[in-house]
PDB file with SEQRES, HELIX, SHEET and CRYST1 records, atoms N, CA, C and O in Angstrom:
SEQRES   1 A   81  MET SER THR THR LYS ASN SER ILE PRO LYS MET ILE CYS          
SEQRES   2 A   81  SER VAL LEU GLY HIS ARG PHE LYS VAL GLN LYS LYS ILE          
SEQRES   3 A   81  THR SER HIS THR LYS GLU TYR LYS CYS ASP CYS CYS GLY          
SEQRES   4 A   81  LYS GLU VAL THR VAL ASN ALA ASN GLY ASN ILE VAL PRO          
SEQRES   5 A   81  LEU THR GLU GLU LEU LYS THR ILE HIS VAL GLY LEU GLU          
SEQRES   6 A   81  GLN LEU ILE VAL LYS ARG ARG SER MET LYS LYS VAL SER          
SEQRES   7 A   81  GLN GLN THR                                                  
HELIX    1 AA1 SER A    7  LEU A   16  1                                  10    
HELIX    2 AA2 GLU A   55  GLN A   80  1                                  26    
SHEET    1 AA1 4 PHE A  20  LYS A  25  0                                        
SHEET    2 AA1 4 LYS A  31  CYS A  35 -1                                        
SHEET    3 AA1 4 GLU A  41  VAL A  44 -1                                        
SHEET    4 AA1 4 ILE A  50  PRO A  52 -1                                        
CRYST1    1.000    1.000    1.000  90.00  90.00  90.00 P 1           1          
ATOM      1  N   MET A   1     -74.246-124.411 -89.577  1.00  0.00           N  
ATOM      2  CA  MET A   1     -74.992-125.066 -88.522  1.00  0.00           C  
ATOM      3  C   MET A   1     -75.677-123.994 -87.677  1.00  0.00           C  
ATOM      4  O   MET A   1     -75.017-123.119 -87.116  1.00  0.00           O  
ATOM      5  N   SER A   2     -76.970-124.069 -87.595  1.00  0.00           N  
ATOM      6  CA  SER A   2     -77.727-123.097 -86.825  1.00  0.00           C  
ATOM      7  C   SER A   2     -78.027-123.674 -85.452  1.00  0.00           C  
ATOM      8  O   SER A   2     -78.518-124.797 -85.337  1.00  0.00           O  
ATOM      9  N   THR A   3     -77.734-122.907 -84.412  1.00  0.00           N  
ATOM     10  CA  THR A   3     -78.020-123.357 -83.053  1.00  0.00           C  
ATOM     11  C   THR A   3     -79.095-122.472 -82.461  1.00  0.00           C  
ATOM     12  O   THR A   3     -79.100-121.258 -82.664  1.00  0.00           O  
ATOM     13  N   THR A   4     -79.996-123.081 -81.734  1.00  0.00           N  
ATOM     14  CA  THR A   4     -81.031-122.320 -81.061  1.00  0.00           C  
ATOM     15  C   THR A   4     -80.641-122.111 -79.614  1.00  0.00           C  
ATOM     16  O   THR A   4     -79.643-122.653 -79.139  1.00  0.00           O  
ATOM     17  N   LYS A   5     -81.441-121.318 -78.921  1.00  0.00           N  
ATOM     18  CA  LYS A   5     -81.153-121.018 -77.527  1.00  0.00           C  
ATOM     19  C   LYS A   5     -81.165-122.259 -76.638  1.00  0.00           C  
ATOM     20  O   LYS A   5     -80.377-122.353 -75.697  1.00  0.00           O  
ATOM     21  N   ASN A   6     -82.055-123.214 -76.926  1.00  0.00           N  
ATOM     22  CA  ASN A   6     -82.172-124.419 -76.100  1.00  0.00           C  
ATOM     23  C   ASN A   6     -81.098-125.449 -76.380  1.00  0.00           C  
ATOM     24  O   ASN A   6     -80.765-126.236 -75.493  1.00  0.00           O  
ATOM     25  N   SER A   7     -80.545-125.472 -77.578  1.00  0.00           N  
ATOM     26  CA  SER A   7     -79.580-126.528 -77.906  1.00  0.00           C  
ATOM     27  C   SER A   7     -78.234-126.315 -77.232  1.00  0.00           C  
ATOM     28  O   SER A   7     -77.532-127.287 -76.957  1.00  0.00           O  
ATOM     29  N   ILE A   8     -77.857-125.080 -76.958  1.00  0.00           N  
ATOM     30  CA  ILE A   8     -76.561-124.823 -76.323  1.00  0.00           C  
ATOM     31  C   ILE A   8     -76.531-125.362 -74.886  1.00  0.00           C  
ATOM     32  O   ILE A   8     -75.584-126.066 -74.534  1.00  0.00           O  
ATOM     33  N   PRO A   9     -77.538-125.058 -74.035  1.00  0.00           N  
ATOM     34  CA  PRO A   9     -77.500-125.641 -72.684  1.00  0.00           C  
ATOM     35  C   PRO A   9     -77.556-127.166 -72.698  1.00  0.00           C  
ATOM     36  O   PRO A   9     -76.905-127.815 -71.879  1.00  0.00           O  
ATOM     37  N   LYS A  10     -78.325-127.742 -73.618  1.00  0.00           N  
ATOM     38  CA  LYS A  10     -78.382-129.203 -73.703  1.00  0.00           C  
ATOM     39  C   LYS A  10     -77.025-129.774 -74.087  1.00  0.00           C  
ATOM     40  O   LYS A  10     -76.622-130.823 -73.585  1.00  0.00           O  
ATOM     41  N   MET A  11     -76.323-129.082 -74.977  1.00  0.00           N  
ATOM     42  CA  MET A  11     -75.006-129.529 -75.394  1.00  0.00           C  
ATOM     43  C   MET A  11     -74.022-129.440 -74.218  1.00  0.00           C  
ATOM     44  O   MET A  11     -73.204-130.338 -74.019  1.00  0.00           O  
ATOM     45  N   ILE A  12     -74.108-128.363 -73.451  1.00  0.00           N  
ATOM     46  CA  ILE A  12     -73.235-128.204 -72.290  1.00  0.00           C  
ATOM     47  C   ILE A  12     -73.484-129.325 -71.285  1.00  0.00           C  
ATOM     48  O   ILE A  12     -72.541-129.907 -70.750  1.00  0.00           O  
ATOM     49  N   CYS A  13     -74.770-129.628 -71.030  1.00  0.00           N  
ATOM     50  CA  CYS A  13     -75.107-130.693 -70.078  1.00  0.00           C  
ATOM     51  C   CYS A  13     -74.664-132.060 -70.587  1.00  0.00           C  
ATOM     52  O   CYS A  13     -74.260-132.910 -69.794  1.00  0.00           O  
ATOM     53  N   SER A  14     -74.734-132.283 -71.895  1.00  0.00           N  
ATOM     54  CA  SER A  14     -74.316-133.586 -72.419  1.00  0.00           C  
ATOM     55  C   SER A  14     -72.814-133.776 -72.290  1.00  0.00           C  
ATOM     56  O   SER A  14     -72.343-134.908 -72.176  1.00  0.00           O  
ATOM     57  N   VAL A  15     -72.058-132.690 -72.305  1.00  0.00           N  
ATOM     58  CA  VAL A  15     -70.596-132.789 -72.188  1.00  0.00           C  
ATOM     59  C   VAL A  15     -70.161-132.765 -70.716  1.00  0.00           C  
ATOM     60  O   VAL A  15     -69.379-133.611 -70.283  1.00  0.00           O  
ATOM     61  N   LEU A  16     -70.663-131.805 -69.964  1.00  0.00           N  
ATOM     62  CA  LEU A  16     -70.194-131.603 -68.591  1.00  0.00           C  
ATOM     63  C   LEU A  16     -71.076-132.257 -67.531  1.00  0.00           C  
ATOM     64  O   LEU A  16     -70.649-132.414 -66.387  1.00  0.00           O  
ATOM     65  N   GLY A  17     -72.282-132.635 -67.891  1.00  0.00           N  
ATOM     66  CA  GLY A  17     -73.216-133.209 -66.923  1.00  0.00           C  
ATOM     67  C   GLY A  17     -74.178-132.158 -66.400  1.00  0.00           C  
ATOM     68  O   GLY A  17     -73.919-130.959 -66.495  1.00  0.00           O  
ATOM     69  N   HIS A  18     -75.282-132.618 -65.850  1.00  0.00           N  
ATOM     70  CA  HIS A  18     -76.319-131.718 -65.343  1.00  0.00           C  
ATOM     71  C   HIS A  18     -75.920-131.146 -63.993  1.00  0.00           C  
ATOM     72  O   HIS A  18     -75.133-131.737 -63.253  1.00  0.00           O  
ATOM     73  N   ARG A  19     -76.483-129.981 -63.690  1.00  0.00           N  
ATOM     74  CA  ARG A  19     -76.304-129.341 -62.382  1.00  0.00           C  
ATOM     75  C   ARG A  19     -77.673-129.315 -61.710  1.00  0.00           C  
ATOM     76  O   ARG A  19     -78.377-128.306 -61.752  1.00  0.00           O  
ATOM     77  N   PHE A  20     -78.039-130.432 -61.094  1.00  0.00           N  
ATOM     78  CA  PHE A  20     -79.361-130.551 -60.484  1.00  0.00           C  
ATOM     79  C   PHE A  20     -79.408-129.863 -59.135  1.00  0.00           C  
ATOM     80  O   PHE A  20     -78.485-129.976 -58.328  1.00  0.00           O  
ATOM     81  N   LYS A  21     -80.506-129.145 -58.904  1.00  0.00           N  
ATOM     82  CA  LYS A  21     -80.783-128.545 -57.603  1.00  0.00           C  
ATOM     83  C   LYS A  21     -82.194-128.957 -57.208  1.00  0.00           C  
ATOM     84  O   LYS A  21     -83.045-129.193 -58.065  1.00  0.00           O  
ATOM     85  N   VAL A  22     -82.432-129.042 -55.907  1.00  0.00           N  
ATOM     86  CA  VAL A  22     -83.749-129.439 -55.411  1.00  0.00           C  
ATOM     87  C   VAL A  22     -84.759-128.365 -55.794  1.00  0.00           C  
ATOM     88  O   VAL A  22     -84.619-127.196 -55.436  1.00  0.00           O  
ATOM     89  N   GLN A  23     -85.778-128.793 -56.532  1.00  0.00           N  
ATOM     90  CA  GLN A  23     -86.838-127.884 -56.944  1.00  0.00           C  
ATOM     91  C   GLN A  23     -87.980-127.920 -55.933  1.00  0.00           C  
ATOM     92  O   GLN A  23     -88.574-126.891 -55.611  1.00  0.00           O  
ATOM     93  N   LYS A  24     -88.276-129.122 -55.437  1.00  0.00           N  
ATOM     94  CA  LYS A  24     -89.378-129.284 -54.498  1.00  0.00           C  
ATOM     95  C   LYS A  24     -89.084-130.466 -53.596  1.00  0.00           C  
ATOM     96  O   LYS A  24     -88.717-131.542 -54.067  1.00  0.00           O  
ATOM     97  N   LYS A  25     -89.248-130.262 -52.292  1.00  0.00           N  
ATOM     98  CA  LYS A  25     -89.032-131.335 -51.330  1.00  0.00           C  
ATOM     99  C   LYS A  25     -90.391-131.873 -50.912  1.00  0.00           C  
ATOM    100  O   LYS A  25     -91.165-131.172 -50.259  1.00  0.00           O  
ATOM    101  N   ILE A  26     -90.684-133.103 -51.282  1.00  0.00           N  
ATOM    102  CA  ILE A  26     -91.960-133.729 -50.960  1.00  0.00           C  
ATOM    103  C   ILE A  26     -91.887-134.322 -49.554  1.00  0.00           C  
ATOM    104  O   ILE A  26     -92.696-133.980 -48.691  1.00  0.00           O  
ATOM    105  N   THR A  27     -90.932-135.201 -49.326  1.00  0.00           N  
ATOM    106  CA  THR A  27     -90.653-135.782 -48.011  1.00  0.00           C  
ATOM    107  C   THR A  27     -89.149-135.735 -47.825  1.00  0.00           C  
ATOM    108  O   THR A  27     -88.426-135.211 -48.672  1.00  0.00           O  
ATOM    109  N   SER A  28     -88.682-136.281 -46.718  1.00  0.00           N  
ATOM    110  CA  SER A  28     -87.229-136.308 -46.516  1.00  0.00           C  
ATOM    111  C   SER A  28     -86.544-137.243 -47.511  1.00  0.00           C  
ATOM    112  O   SER A  28     -85.346-137.112 -47.762  1.00  0.00           O  
ATOM    113  N   HIS A  29     -87.304-138.190 -48.081  1.00  0.00           N  
ATOM    114  CA  HIS A  29     -86.743-139.143 -49.041  1.00  0.00           C  
ATOM    115  C   HIS A  29     -87.095-138.813 -50.482  1.00  0.00           C  
ATOM    116  O   HIS A  29     -86.396-139.240 -51.401  1.00  0.00           O  
ATOM    117  N   THR A  30     -88.162-138.062 -50.692  1.00  0.00           N  
ATOM    118  CA  THR A  30     -88.665-137.803 -52.035  1.00  0.00           C  
ATOM    119  C   THR A  30     -88.482-136.338 -52.384  1.00  0.00           C  
ATOM    120  O   THR A  30     -89.004-135.454 -51.705  1.00  0.00           O  
ATOM    121  N   LYS A  31     -87.737-136.092 -53.449  1.00  0.00           N  
ATOM    122  CA  LYS A  31     -87.489-134.729 -53.904  1.00  0.00           C  
ATOM    123  C   LYS A  31     -87.585-134.670 -55.418  1.00  0.00           C  
ATOM    124  O   LYS A  31     -87.392-135.673 -56.104  1.00  0.00           O  
ATOM    125  N   GLU A  32     -87.887-133.485 -55.930  1.00  0.00           N  
ATOM    126  CA  GLU A  32     -87.862-133.239 -57.361  1.00  0.00           C  
ATOM    127  C   GLU A  32     -86.673-132.320 -57.632  1.00  0.00           C  
ATOM    128  O   GLU A  32     -86.454-131.340 -56.919  1.00  0.00           O  
ATOM    129  N   TYR A  33     -85.918-132.651 -58.665  1.00  0.00           N  
ATOM    130  CA  TYR A  33     -84.724-131.885 -59.003  1.00  0.00           C  
ATOM    131  C   TYR A  33     -84.886-131.268 -60.391  1.00  0.00           C  
ATOM    132  O   TYR A  33     -85.598-131.798 -61.244  1.00  0.00           O  
ATOM    133  N   LYS A  34     -84.204-130.127 -60.600  1.00  0.00           N  
ATOM    134  CA  LYS A  34     -84.227-129.467 -61.903  1.00  0.00           C  
ATOM    135  C   LYS A  34     -82.821-128.985 -62.221  1.00  0.00           C  
ATOM    136  O   LYS A  34     -82.139-128.429 -61.360  1.00  0.00           O  
ATOM    137  N   CYS A  35     -82.386-129.200 -63.469  1.00  0.00           N  
ATOM    138  CA  CYS A  35     -81.057-128.763 -63.905  1.00  0.00           C  
ATOM    139  C   CYS A  35     -81.076-127.257 -64.096  1.00  0.00           C  
ATOM    140  O   CYS A  35     -81.964-126.723 -64.761  1.00  0.00           O  
ATOM    141  N   ASP A  36     -80.101-126.568 -63.515  1.00  0.00           N  
ATOM    142  CA  ASP A  36     -79.992-125.114 -63.661  1.00  0.00           C  
ATOM    143  C   ASP A  36     -79.715-124.700 -65.094  1.00  0.00           C  
ATOM    144  O   ASP A  36     -80.127-123.624 -65.530  1.00  0.00           O  
ATOM    145  N   CYS A  37     -79.028-125.543 -65.813  1.00  0.00           N  
ATOM    146  CA  CYS A  37     -78.580-125.183 -67.158  1.00  0.00           C  
ATOM    147  C   CYS A  37     -79.656-125.425 -68.223  1.00  0.00           C  
ATOM    148  O   CYS A  37     -80.022-124.503 -68.951  1.00  0.00           O  
ATOM    149  N   CYS A  38     -80.157-126.646 -68.318  1.00  0.00           N  
ATOM    150  CA  CYS A  38     -81.068-126.993 -69.414  1.00  0.00           C  
ATOM    151  C   CYS A  38     -82.523-127.118 -68.990  1.00  0.00           C  
ATOM    152  O   CYS A  38     -83.402-127.176 -69.850  1.00  0.00           O  
ATOM    153  N   GLY A  39     -82.809-127.161 -67.683  1.00  0.00           N  
ATOM    154  CA  GLY A  39     -84.176-127.230 -67.205  1.00  0.00           C  
ATOM    155  C   GLY A  39     -84.758-128.625 -67.111  1.00  0.00           C  
ATOM    156  O   GLY A  39     -85.957-128.766 -66.868  1.00  0.00           O  
ATOM    157  N   LYS A  40     -83.953-129.662 -67.295  1.00  0.00           N  
ATOM    158  CA  LYS A  40     -84.450-131.045 -67.207  1.00  0.00           C  
ATOM    159  C   LYS A  40     -84.888-131.332 -65.775  1.00  0.00           C  
ATOM    160  O   LYS A  40     -84.184-130.987 -64.826  1.00  0.00           O  
ATOM    161  N   GLU A  41     -86.068-131.972 -65.619  1.00  0.00           N  
ATOM    162  CA  GLU A  41     -86.604-132.310 -64.310  1.00  0.00           C  
ATOM    163  C   GLU A  41     -86.504-133.813 -64.087  1.00  0.00           C  
ATOM    164  O   GLU A  41     -86.854-134.603 -64.963  1.00  0.00           O  
ATOM    165  N   VAL A  42     -86.023-134.202 -62.907  1.00  0.00           N  
ATOM    166  CA  VAL A  42     -85.876-135.612 -62.557  1.00  0.00           C  
ATOM    167  C   VAL A  42     -86.285-135.816 -61.101  1.00  0.00           C  
ATOM    168  O   VAL A  42     -86.454-134.864 -60.340  1.00  0.00           O  
ATOM    169  N   THR A  43     -86.437-137.083 -60.743  1.00  0.00           N  
ATOM    170  CA  THR A  43     -86.681-137.479 -59.364  1.00  0.00           C  
ATOM    171  C   THR A  43     -85.964-138.805 -59.142  1.00  0.00           C  
ATOM    172  O   THR A  43     -85.382-139.362 -60.073  1.00  0.00           O  
ATOM    173  N   VAL A  44     -86.002-139.301 -57.934  1.00  0.00           N  
ATOM    174  CA  VAL A  44     -85.355-140.574 -57.605  1.00  0.00           C  
ATOM    175  C   VAL A  44     -86.450-141.595 -57.361  1.00  0.00           C  
ATOM    176  O   VAL A  44     -87.388-141.330 -56.609  1.00  0.00           O  
ATOM    177  N   ASN A  45     -86.340-142.771 -57.993  1.00  0.00           N  
ATOM    178  CA  ASN A  45     -87.367-143.806 -57.816  1.00  0.00           C  
ATOM    179  C   ASN A  45     -87.087-144.621 -56.562  1.00  0.00           C  
ATOM    180  O   ASN A  45     -86.152-144.320 -55.819  1.00  0.00           O  
ATOM    181  N   ALA A  46     -87.882-145.638 -56.326  1.00  0.00           N  
ATOM    182  CA  ALA A  46     -87.777-146.462 -55.118  1.00  0.00           C  
ATOM    183  C   ALA A  46     -86.448-147.210 -55.031  1.00  0.00           C  
ATOM    184  O   ALA A  46     -85.993-147.542 -53.936  1.00  0.00           O  
ATOM    185  N   ASN A  47     -85.828-147.474 -56.174  1.00  0.00           N  
ATOM    186  CA  ASN A  47     -84.545-148.183 -56.190  1.00  0.00           C  
ATOM    187  C   ASN A  47     -83.355-147.248 -56.038  1.00  0.00           C  
ATOM    188  O   ASN A  47     -82.215-147.706 -55.962  1.00  0.00           O  
ATOM    189  N   GLY A  48     -83.607-145.938 -55.993  1.00  0.00           N  
ATOM    190  CA  GLY A  48     -82.531-144.966 -55.856  1.00  0.00           C  
ATOM    191  C   GLY A  48     -81.956-144.496 -57.174  1.00  0.00           C  
ATOM    192  O   GLY A  48     -80.936-143.807 -57.195  1.00  0.00           O  
ATOM    193  N   ASN A  49     -82.595-144.857 -58.274  1.00  0.00           N  
ATOM    194  CA  ASN A  49     -82.130-144.426 -59.591  1.00  0.00           C  
ATOM    195  C   ASN A  49     -82.782-143.104 -59.991  1.00  0.00           C  
ATOM    196  O   ASN A  49     -83.938-142.848 -59.654  1.00  0.00           O  
ATOM    197  N   ILE A  50     -82.038-142.275 -60.704  1.00  0.00           N  
ATOM    198  CA  ILE A  50     -82.576-141.012 -61.203  1.00  0.00           C  
ATOM    199  C   ILE A  50     -83.415-141.303 -62.435  1.00  0.00           C  
ATOM    200  O   ILE A  50     -82.946-141.933 -63.383  1.00  0.00           O  
ATOM    201  N   VAL A  51     -84.677-140.835 -62.414  1.00  0.00           N  
ATOM    202  CA  VAL A  51     -85.600-141.043 -63.524  1.00  0.00           C  
ATOM    203  C   VAL A  51     -86.214-139.707 -63.925  1.00  0.00           C  
ATOM    204  O   VAL A  51     -86.355-138.814 -63.089  1.00  0.00           O  
ATOM    205  N   PRO A  52     -86.582-139.563 -65.203  1.00  0.00           N  
ATOM    206  CA  PRO A  52     -87.241-138.317 -65.633  1.00  0.00           C  
ATOM    207  C   PRO A  52     -88.553-138.114 -64.875  1.00  0.00           C  
ATOM    208  O   PRO A  52     -89.258-139.075 -64.565  1.00  0.00           O  
ATOM    209  N   LEU A  53     -88.866-136.868 -64.585  1.00  0.00           N  
ATOM    210  CA  LEU A  53     -90.086-136.533 -63.860  1.00  0.00           C  
ATOM    211  C   LEU A  53     -91.243-136.440 -64.849  1.00  0.00           C  
ATOM    212  O   LEU A  53     -91.371-135.464 -65.587  1.00  0.00           O  
ATOM    213  N   THR A  54     -92.082-137.471 -64.850  1.00  0.00           N  
ATOM    214  CA  THR A  54     -93.214-137.532 -65.767  1.00  0.00           C  
ATOM    215  C   THR A  54     -94.449-136.930 -65.090  1.00  0.00           C  
ATOM    216  O   THR A  54     -94.443-136.661 -63.889  1.00  0.00           O  
ATOM    217  N   GLU A  55     -95.505-136.723 -65.879  1.00  0.00           N  
ATOM    218  CA  GLU A  55     -96.755-136.203 -65.330  1.00  0.00           C  
ATOM    219  C   GLU A  55     -97.333-137.166 -64.291  1.00  0.00           C  
ATOM    220  O   GLU A  55     -97.912-136.730 -63.296  1.00  0.00           O  
ATOM    221  N   GLU A  56     -97.179-138.464 -64.518  1.00  0.00           N  
ATOM    222  CA  GLU A  56     -97.666-139.466 -63.570  1.00  0.00           C  
ATOM    223  C   GLU A  56     -96.943-139.342 -62.226  1.00  0.00           C  
ATOM    224  O   GLU A  56     -97.576-139.397 -61.172  1.00  0.00           O  
ATOM    225  N   LEU A  57     -95.629-139.176 -62.266  1.00  0.00           N  
ATOM    226  CA  LEU A  57     -94.865-139.022 -61.025  1.00  0.00           C  
ATOM    227  C   LEU A  57     -95.208-137.711 -60.327  1.00  0.00           C  
ATOM    228  O   LEU A  57     -95.265-137.667 -59.098  1.00  0.00           O  
ATOM    229  N   LYS A  58     -95.438-136.640 -61.091  1.00  0.00           N  
ATOM    230  CA  LYS A  58     -95.847-135.366 -60.491  1.00  0.00           C  
ATOM    231  C   LYS A  58     -97.163-135.522 -59.747  1.00  0.00           C  
ATOM    232  O   LYS A  58     -97.327-134.993 -58.648  1.00  0.00           O  
ATOM    233  N   THR A  59     -98.105-136.251 -60.348  1.00  0.00           N  
ATOM    234  CA  THR A  59     -99.404-136.493 -59.719  1.00  0.00           C  
ATOM    235  C   THR A  59     -99.238-137.306 -58.439  1.00  0.00           C  
ATOM    236  O   THR A  59     -99.885-137.017 -57.432  1.00  0.00           O  
ATOM    237  N   ILE A  60     -98.389-138.304 -58.472  1.00  0.00           N  
ATOM    238  CA  ILE A  60     -98.114-139.121 -57.288  1.00  0.00           C  
ATOM    239  C   ILE A  60     -97.498-138.267 -56.189  1.00  0.00           C  
ATOM    240  O   ILE A  60     -97.861-138.410 -55.021  1.00  0.00           O  
ATOM    241  N   HIS A  61     -96.577-137.385 -56.543  1.00  0.00           N  
ATOM    242  CA  HIS A  61     -95.932-136.518 -55.557  1.00  0.00           C  
ATOM    243  C   HIS A  61     -96.935-135.555 -54.926  1.00  0.00           C  
ATOM    244  O   HIS A  61     -96.869-135.292 -53.725  1.00  0.00           O  
ATOM    245  N   VAL A  62     -97.862-135.028 -55.726  1.00  0.00           N  
ATOM    246  CA  VAL A  62     -98.889-134.129 -55.192  1.00  0.00           C  
ATOM    247  C   VAL A  62     -99.757-134.871 -54.186  1.00  0.00           C  
ATOM    248  O   VAL A  62    -100.044-134.344 -53.111  1.00  0.00           O  
ATOM    249  N   GLY A  63    -100.178-136.085 -54.519  1.00  0.00           N  
ATOM    250  CA  GLY A  63    -100.982-136.888 -53.605  1.00  0.00           C  
ATOM    251  C   GLY A  63    -100.236-137.216 -52.324  1.00  0.00           C  
ATOM    252  O   GLY A  63    -100.807-137.157 -51.235  1.00  0.00           O  
ATOM    253  N   LEU A  64     -98.969-137.560 -52.451  1.00  0.00           N  
ATOM    254  CA  LEU A  64     -98.138-137.873 -51.287  1.00  0.00           C  
ATOM    255  C   LEU A  64     -97.984-136.643 -50.401  1.00  0.00           C  
ATOM    256  O   LEU A  64     -98.055-136.744 -49.176  1.00  0.00           O  
ATOM    257  N   GLU A  65     -97.774-135.492 -51.014  1.00  0.00           N  
ATOM    258  CA  GLU A  65     -97.626-134.250 -50.262  1.00  0.00           C  
ATOM    259  C   GLU A  65     -98.918-133.912 -49.502  1.00  0.00           C  
ATOM    260  O   GLU A  65     -98.862-133.487 -48.348  1.00  0.00           O  
ATOM    261  N   GLN A  66    -100.070-134.098 -50.140  1.00  0.00           N  
ATOM    262  CA  GLN A  66    -101.354-133.840 -49.484  1.00  0.00           C  
ATOM    263  C   GLN A  66    -101.561-134.792 -48.312  1.00  0.00           C  
ATOM    264  O   GLN A  66    -102.067-134.381 -47.268  1.00  0.00           O  
ATOM    265  N   LEU A  67    -101.181-136.044 -48.467  1.00  0.00           N  
ATOM    266  CA  LEU A  67    -101.301-137.029 -47.397  1.00  0.00           C  
ATOM    267  C   LEU A  67    -100.445-136.632 -46.191  1.00  0.00           C  
ATOM    268  O   LEU A  67    -100.889-136.735 -45.047  1.00  0.00           O  
ATOM    269  N   ILE A  68     -99.239-136.187 -46.450  1.00  0.00           N  
ATOM    270  CA  ILE A  68     -98.331-135.809 -45.370  1.00  0.00           C  
ATOM    271  C   ILE A  68     -98.842-134.570 -44.649  1.00  0.00           C  
ATOM    272  O   ILE A  68     -98.791-134.504 -43.421  1.00  0.00           O  
ATOM    273  N   VAL A  69     -99.334-133.590 -45.399  1.00  0.00           N  
ATOM    274  CA  VAL A  69     -99.877-132.376 -44.782  1.00  0.00           C  
ATOM    275  C   VAL A  69    -101.068-132.732 -43.892  1.00  0.00           C  
ATOM    276  O   VAL A  69    -101.190-132.218 -42.780  1.00  0.00           O  
ATOM    277  N   LYS A  70    -101.939-133.606 -44.377  1.00  0.00           N  
ATOM    278  CA  LYS A  70    -103.107-134.022 -43.600  1.00  0.00           C  
ATOM    279  C   LYS A  70    -102.680-134.758 -42.335  1.00  0.00           C  
ATOM    280  O   LYS A  70    -103.235-134.532 -41.261  1.00  0.00           O  
ATOM    281  N   ARG A  71    -101.699-135.633 -42.466  1.00  0.00           N  
ATOM    282  CA  ARG A  71    -101.216-136.401 -41.310  1.00  0.00           C  
ATOM    283  C   ARG A  71    -100.601-135.472 -40.260  1.00  0.00           C  
ATOM    284  O   ARG A  71    -100.820-135.654 -39.063  1.00  0.00           O  
ATOM    285  N   ARG A  72     -99.830-134.474 -40.713  1.00  0.00           N  
ATOM    286  CA  ARG A  72     -99.213-133.536 -39.770  1.00  0.00           C  
ATOM    287  C   ARG A  72    -100.269-132.706 -39.052  1.00  0.00           C  
ATOM    288  O   ARG A  72    -100.144-132.452 -37.854  1.00  0.00           O  
ATOM    289  N   SER A  73    -101.306-132.281 -39.768  1.00  0.00           N  
ATOM    290  CA  SER A  73    -102.353-131.483 -39.129  1.00  0.00           C  
ATOM    291  C   SER A  73    -103.130-132.316 -38.123  1.00  0.00           C  
ATOM    292  O   SER A  73    -103.549-131.795 -37.089  1.00  0.00           O  
ATOM    293  N   MET A  74    -103.333-133.605 -38.403  1.00  0.00           N  
ATOM    294  CA  MET A  74    -104.034-134.480 -37.466  1.00  0.00           C  
ATOM    295  C   MET A  74    -103.198-134.696 -36.201  1.00  0.00           C  
ATOM    296  O   MET A  74    -103.748-134.792 -35.105  1.00  0.00           O  
ATOM    297  N   LYS A  75    -101.879-134.772 -36.348  1.00  0.00           N  
ATOM    298  CA  LYS A  75    -100.999-134.941 -35.182  1.00  0.00           C  
ATOM    299  C   LYS A  75    -101.068-133.708 -34.293  1.00  0.00           C  
ATOM    300  O   LYS A  75    -101.099-133.826 -33.068  1.00  0.00           O  
ATOM    301  N   LYS A  76    -101.093-132.511 -34.907  1.00  0.00           N  
ATOM    302  CA  LYS A  76    -101.159-131.272 -34.146  1.00  0.00           C  
ATOM    303  C   LYS A  76    -102.462-131.208 -33.355  1.00  0.00           C  
ATOM    304  O   LYS A  76    -102.460-130.798 -32.195  1.00  0.00           O  
ATOM    305  N   VAL A  77    -103.571-131.607 -33.971  1.00  0.00           N  
ATOM    306  CA  VAL A  77    -104.873-131.589 -33.298  1.00  0.00           C  
ATOM    307  C   VAL A  77    -104.871-132.558 -32.130  1.00  0.00           C  
ATOM    308  O   VAL A  77    -105.370-132.219 -31.057  1.00  0.00           O  
ATOM    309  N   SER A  78    -104.326-133.749 -32.308  1.00  0.00           N  
ATOM    310  CA  SER A  78    -104.314-134.739 -31.231  1.00  0.00           C  
ATOM    311  C   SER A  78    -103.386-134.327 -30.092  1.00  0.00           C  
ATOM    312  O   SER A  78    -103.635-134.684 -28.940  1.00  0.00           O  
ATOM    313  N   GLN A  79    -102.332-133.589 -30.386  1.00  0.00           N  
ATOM    314  CA  GLN A  79    -101.413-133.130 -29.344  1.00  0.00           C  
ATOM    315  C   GLN A  79    -102.012-132.000 -28.538  1.00  0.00           C  
ATOM    316  O   GLN A  79    -101.686-131.845 -27.361  1.00  0.00           O  
ATOM    317  N   GLN A  80    -102.880-131.208 -29.142  1.00  0.00           N  
ATOM    318  CA  GLN A  80    -103.490-130.076 -28.458  1.00  0.00           C  
ATOM    319  C   GLN A  80    -104.570-130.514 -27.476  1.00  0.00           C  
ATOM    320  O   GLN A  80    -104.848-129.806 -26.508  1.00  0.00           O  
ATOM    321  N   THR A  81    -105.175-131.659 -27.711  1.00  0.00           N  
ATOM    322  CA  THR A  81    -106.262-132.112 -26.824  1.00  0.00           C  
ATOM    323  C   THR A  81    -105.765-132.928 -25.681  1.00  0.00           C  
ATOM    324  O   THR A  81    -106.557-133.378 -24.853  1.00  0.00           O  
TER     325      THR A  81                                                      
END                                                                             
C-alpha cells in the first residue's frame, strides 16, 4: 500500500477529527476556518452548521467584508464632522 504525503493527514483527521483554527474573521459571526492537519477549509452557515468553504461562499465573504469596511469608514467620517 503506497501512501502519499496528503493521505496521512487526511487519515489522521478522519480518525481523530479536524483541528480547525480561524483563518479569517469576516464579522463577529462569520469566520473561515482551516484544519491545521489536512488543510480543509470550512465556514458556518446561517443555521450554525459547518459547511465546506466553496468559491461561492468565498466570494460572498469578500463582498460582506468590503461592505463592512465601507460602513465603518462612513461612520468615522460622520463622527468627525
